[in-house]
C-alpha positions as CSV (number, residue, x, y, z in Angstrom):
1,M,-215.3,97.9,90.9
2,D,-214.2,95.4,88.3
3,F,-211.2,93.2,89.0
4,T,-208.5,92.9,86.3
5,P,-207.7,89.4,85.0
6,E,-204.4,89.6,86.9
7,I,-206.1,90.3,90.2
8,L,-208.7,87.5,89.6
9,N,-205.9,85.1,88.8
10,K,-204.0,86.0,92.0
11,L,-207.2,85.5,94.0
12,N,-207.8,82.1,92.5
13,Q,-204.2,81.1,93.3
14,L,-204.7,82.3,96.9
15,Q,-207.9,80.3,97.1
16,E,-206.2,77.2,95.9
17,K,-203.3,77.7,98.3
18,Y,-205.4,78.2,101.5
19,T,-207.9,75.4,100.5
20,A,-205.0,73.0,100.1
21,M,-204.0,73.9,103.7
22,G,-207.5,73.7,105.0
23,Q,-207.6,77.4,105.7
24,D,-210.2,80.1,105.2
25,M,-208.9,82.6,102.7
26,A,-211.4,85.3,103.8
27,S,-209.9,85.2,107.3
28,Y,-206.5,85.9,105.9
29,L,-207.8,88.7,103.8
30,D,-209.3,90.2,107.0
31,G,-205.9,90.1,108.5
32,L,-204.4,91.9,105.4
33,L,-207.2,94.5,105.6
34,Y,-206.3,95.5,109.1
35,A,-202.6,95.1,109.0
36,D,-200.5,98.2,108.9
37,F,-198.0,98.9,106.1
38,L,-194.5,97.6,106.7
39,T,-191.8,100.1,107.4
40,Y,-188.0,99.7,106.9
41,W,-187.2,100.3,110.5
42,D,-189.7,97.7,111.7
43,Y,-188.6,95.1,109.1
44,I,-184.9,95.1,110.2
45,H,-185.7,95.9,113.8
46,L,-183.6,99.1,113.5
47,D,-184.3,100.5,117.0
48,T,-183.4,97.2,118.6
49,L,-180.2,96.9,116.5
50,L,-179.0,100.4,117.4
51,S,-179.6,99.7,121.1
52,L,-177.3,96.7,121.2
53,Q,-174.1,98.7,121.9
54,S,-173.4,98.8,125.6
55,P,-169.9,100.1,126.4
56,K,-168.3,99.1,129.7
57,T,-166.4,102.4,130.0
58,P,-167.0,106.1,129.0
59,I,-164.1,105.9,126.6
60,P,-165.5,107.0,123.2
61,D,-163.6,104.5,120.9
62,E,-165.0,101.5,122.8
63,E,-168.2,101.9,120.8
64,I,-166.3,101.5,117.5
65,F,-164.8,98.3,118.9
66,I,-168.2,96.9,119.8
67,M,-169.9,97.8,116.6
68,Y,-167.2,96.4,114.4
69,H,-167.3,93.1,116.2
70,Q,-171.1,93.0,115.8
71,I,-170.8,93.7,112.1
72,T,-168.2,90.8,111.9
73,E,-170.6,88.4,113.5
74,L,-173.3,89.3,111.1
75,Y,-171.0,88.6,108.2
76,F,-170.2,85.2,109.8
77,K,-173.9,84.5,110.0
78,L,-174.3,85.3,106.3
79,S,-171.4,82.9,105.6
80,L,-172.9,80.1,107.6
81,H,-176.2,80.6,105.8
82,E,-174.4,79.9,102.5
83,F,-172.5,76.9,104.0
84,R,-175.8,75.5,105.0
85,Q,-177.3,75.9,101.6
86,I,-174.4,74.0,100.0
87,S,-174.2,71.2,102.6
88,E,-178.0,70.6,102.6
89,H,-178.7,70.9,98.9
90,E,-180.4,67.7,97.7
91,N,-179.0,67.8,94.1
92,L,-175.8,69.8,94.5
93,T,-174.2,71.0,91.2
94,A,-170.9,72.6,90.7
95,E,-172.6,75.8,89.5
96,F,-174.7,76.1,92.7
97,F,-171.7,75.2,94.9
98,T,-169.5,77.8,93.1
99,A,-172.1,80.6,93.3
100,R,-172.5,80.1,97.1
101,V,-168.7,80.0,97.7
102,K,-168.4,83.2,95.7
103,R,-170.9,84.8,98.1
104,I,-168.9,83.6,101.1
105,N,-165.7,85.1,99.5
106,A,-167.5,88.4,99.0
107,Y,-168.4,88.5,102.7
108,F,-164.8,87.7,103.8
109,N,-163.5,90.3,101.3
110,A,-165.7,92.9,102.9
111,L,-164.4,91.8,106.3
112,T,-160.7,91.9,105.5
113,T,-160.8,95.1,103.6
114,S,-162.8,96.9,106.3
115,F,-160.5,95.7,109.1
116,E,-158.6,99.0,108.8
117,V,-161.4,100.3,111.0
118,M,-159.8,98.3,113.8
119,V,-156.2,98.7,112.7
120,D,-156.2,102.5,112.3
121,G,-159.7,103.5,113.4
122,M,-159.1,103.8,117.1
123,E,-156.7,105.8,119.2
124,K,-154.1,103.4,120.7
125,E,-154.2,105.1,124.1
126,Q,-158.0,104.8,124.3
127,F,-157.9,101.1,123.3
128,L,-155.3,100.2,125.9
129,K,-157.5,101.8,128.6
130,F,-160.9,100.3,127.8
131,R,-159.6,96.8,126.9
132,M,-158.8,96.2,130.6
133,S,-162.5,96.3,131.4
134,L,-163.2,93.5,128.9
135,L,-161.3,90.8,130.7
136,P,-161.4,87.8,130.1
137,A,-163.6,88.2,126.9
138,S,-161.8,87.9,123.6
139,G,-162.5,87.8,119.9
140,F,-161.0,84.3,120.2
141,Q,-164.4,83.3,121.6
142,S,-166.3,83.7,118.3
143,G,-168.2,80.5,118.0
144,Q,-169.5,81.3,114.5
145,Y,-165.9,81.5,113.2
146,R,-165.2,78.0,114.5
147,M,-168.4,76.8,112.8
148,I,-167.2,78.2,109.5
149,E,-164.0,76.3,109.8
150,I,-165.9,73.1,110.6
151,C,-168.2,73.5,107.6
152,A,-165.3,74.4,105.3
153,T,-163.0,71.4,105.6
154,D,-162.4,67.9,107.0
155,F,-162.2,68.1,110.7
156,T,-158.8,66.5,110.6
157,R,-157.5,69.7,109.0
158,L,-158.3,71.6,112.2
159,V,-156.2,69.4,114.4
160,D,-153.0,71.1,115.6
161,K,-150.3,70.5,113.0
162,S,-148.1,68.7,115.5
163,K,-150.8,66.0,116.1
164,R,-152.5,66.0,112.7
165,E,-150.9,62.9,111.2
166,D,-151.2,60.9,114.4
167,L,-154.9,61.6,114.6
168,T,-156.0,61.2,111.0
169,N,-158.1,58.1,111.8
170,A,-159.1,59.1,115.3
171,T,-162.7,59.9,116.4
172,I,-164.0,63.5,116.2
173,E,-164.0,63.6,120.0
174,E,-160.3,62.6,120.1
175,Q,-159.4,65.1,117.4
176,F,-161.3,67.9,119.2
177,E,-159.0,67.4,122.2
178,H,-156.2,68.6,120.0
179,I,-158.0,71.2,117.8
180,Y,-155.5,73.9,116.9
181,W,-157.2,76.9,118.6
182,K,-156.9,75.3,122.0
183,F,-153.2,75.9,121.8
184,G,-153.8,79.6,121.1
185,A,-155.5,80.2,124.4
186,T,-153.0,79.1,127.0
187,E,-151.5,81.1,129.8
188,L,-148.2,82.6,128.7
189,A,-146.4,81.7,131.9
190,S,-147.8,78.3,132.9
191,G,-149.1,76.9,129.6
192,K,-152.5,76.1,131.3
193,Q,-155.8,76.8,129.7
194,T,-157.0,80.4,130.1
195,L,-160.3,81.3,131.6
196,T,-161.2,82.6,128.1
197,L,-160.7,79.1,126.7
198,K,-162.5,77.3,129.5
199,Q,-165.6,79.6,129.1
200,F,-165.5,79.0,125.3
201,I,-165.3,75.2,125.6
202,K,-168.1,75.1,128.2
203,K,-170.5,77.1,125.9
204,Y,-169.7,75.7,122.5
205,A,-168.0,72.3,122.7
206,N,-171.2,70.2,122.3
207,Q,-172.3,72.4,119.4
208,F,-169.0,72.1,117.6
209,L,-168.9,68.3,118.1
210,Q,-172.4,67.9,116.8
211,L,-171.7,70.1,113.8
212,A,-168.5,68.2,113.0
213,K,-170.4,65.0,112.9
214,E,-173.1,66.4,110.7
215,R,-170.6,67.8,108.3
216,S,-168.2,64.8,108.2
217,D,-169.5,64.0,104.7
218,T,-171.0,67.3,103.8
219,N,-168.2,69.8,104.5
220,L,-167.0,71.7,101.5
221,S,-163.9,69.6,101.0
222,A,-165.9,66.3,101.0
223,L,-168.5,67.7,98.7
224,Y,-165.8,69.0,96.3
225,H,-164.3,65.5,96.0
226,Q,-167.8,64.0,95.5
227,L,-168.5,66.3,92.6
228,Q,-165.0,65.7,91.1
229,L,-165.6,61.9,91.2
230,S,-168.9,62.3,89.5
231,G,-167.2,63.9,86.5
232,A,-168.4,67.4,87.0
233,D,-166.3,70.3,85.9
234,V,-164.9,71.7,89.2
235,S,-162.2,74.0,87.7
236,V,-164.0,77.3,88.6
237,L,-165.1,75.9,92.0
238,A,-161.5,75.0,92.7
239,E,-160.4,78.6,92.2
240,E,-163.1,79.9,94.5
241,L,-162.1,77.4,97.2
242,R,-158.5,78.6,96.9
243,K,-159.8,82.1,97.5
244,L,-161.8,81.0,100.5
245,D,-158.7,79.2,101.9
246,L,-156.7,82.4,101.7
247,Y,-159.4,84.6,103.1
248,V,-160.2,82.4,106.1
249,N,-156.7,81.1,106.9
250,V,-154.4,83.9,105.8
251,E,-156.1,87.3,105.2
252,W,-158.5,87.2,108.2
253,P,-155.9,86.0,110.8
254,L,-153.4,88.5,109.2
255,S,-155.9,91.3,109.7
256,H,-156.0,90.5,113.4
257,Y,-152.3,90.2,113.5
258,K,-151.9,93.7,112.1
259,S,-154.3,95.0,114.8
260,A,-152.4,93.1,117.5
261,V,-149.1,94.5,116.3
262,R,-150.6,98.0,116.2
263,Y,-152.1,97.9,119.6
264,L,-150.4,95.2,121.7
265,E,-146.7,95.1,120.6
266,K,-144.3,97.1,122.7
267,D,-140.6,97.2,123.0
268,P,-139.2,95.4,124.8
269,V,-142.3,93.7,126.3
270,D,-145.5,92.8,124.4
271,V,-148.9,93.5,125.9
272,A,-150.9,90.4,126.5
273,A,-154.3,90.0,124.8
274,T,-157.4,90.3,126.9
275,G,-157.9,86.5,126.9
276,G,-154.3,85.8,127.7
277,T,-153.8,84.3,124.3
278,N,-150.3,83.9,122.9
279,W,-151.2,85.9,119.8
280,Q,-147.6,86.2,118.6
281,K,-147.6,82.5,117.8
282,Y,-151.3,82.0,117.3
283,L,-152.2,84.6,114.7
284,P,-149.5,84.5,112.1
285,P,-150.7,82.1,109.3
286,R,-147.2,80.8,108.6
287,F,-147.0,79.3,112.1
288,Q,-150.3,77.5,112.2
289,K,-150.5,76.6,108.5
290,R,-154.2,76.0,108.5
291,I,-155.0,74.9,105.0
292,F,-158.5,73.7,104.2
293,Y,-157.8,72.3,100.7
294,P,-154.2,71.1,100.5
295,F,-155.1,69.1,97.3
296,L,-155.5,72.5,95.5
297,W,-152.0,73.8,96.4
298,T,-148.5,72.9,95.5
299,N,-146.0,71.8,98.1
300,E,-144.1,75.0,97.6
301,Q,-147.2,77.1,98.1
302,M,-148.0,75.3,101.3
303,E,-144.4,75.5,102.6
304,E,-144.5,79.3,102.1
305,W,-148.1,79.6,103.4
306,G,-148.7,83.1,104.7
307,K,-145.1,84.0,104.9
308,G,-145.1,86.7,102.3
309,W,-148.3,88.3,103.7
310,V,-146.8,88.6,107.2
311,L,-143.5,90.0,106.1
312,S,-145.3,92.6,103.9
313,V,-147.5,93.7,106.9
314,L,-144.6,94.0,109.3
315,K,-142.8,96.1,106.7
316,T,-145.8,98.4,106.2
317,L,-146.4,98.8,109.9
318,K,-142.7,99.6,110.5
319,N,-142.8,102.3,107.8
320,K,-145.8,103.8,109.4
321,D,-143.9,104.1,112.7
């Protein structure tokens, strides 16, 4: 059998590749000869993926709850993949930066628009039953989400707003003691740290601190300023960063707020979240006012941060009832 010029060219390229690595190409060809054809289910480990749902109760809707949170974490992993590409790029351009932020925004758009699965996709009575078997676990304990925040902005922006100005020049360790989400996982009665928070800090604190130090000069806010100072056109990038700010700090918390109101709000007493978090004050964007890129917003926009979104959601939920 005669080889086509294309096949011969490929073989020569392979020979050069393996020779440069000190490898025997014939051995690799033997491996290719005996290897089986790849299948879709093996490539994405489908059987393993579909076996990762282990409900704690026989209540049917718990499986929806598990799978949606697993999907969420996969989108977070995709986002962190893009953050890493931006922060570790050797010759970062505004075009590359913008394209990757657009990807992250697409992931968060999918997350926020699909959250109706959690808001309306489960029976309230079922949720209020199986949730008690999840104590003290909470979606609050998503380490990847906190990593997204660290990669997105200067660490100072994640300090609780009541301490932010005082700790502007403090060390990362000092700022971490007052990071905003610690104030969202306190016991409602005593104000002490919940078990949920203690578990979370024990598992992730060192990783968060290490990442914060690594991204001190390579978070998205810092890199934006570097490109701007270099004279690059960052107008399109600025628009994408504004979208990211809204997705992460308004739309995503608001999606959770809608779910919490739907499942946890009762009259006259609200049901506590599984982690004991004070969700009524922690989730609404207008209370926390987490803003990654304040230099891209007007004072009026920041003053009204998230207010309109929350009011519209409450109105929608009230109309449904």
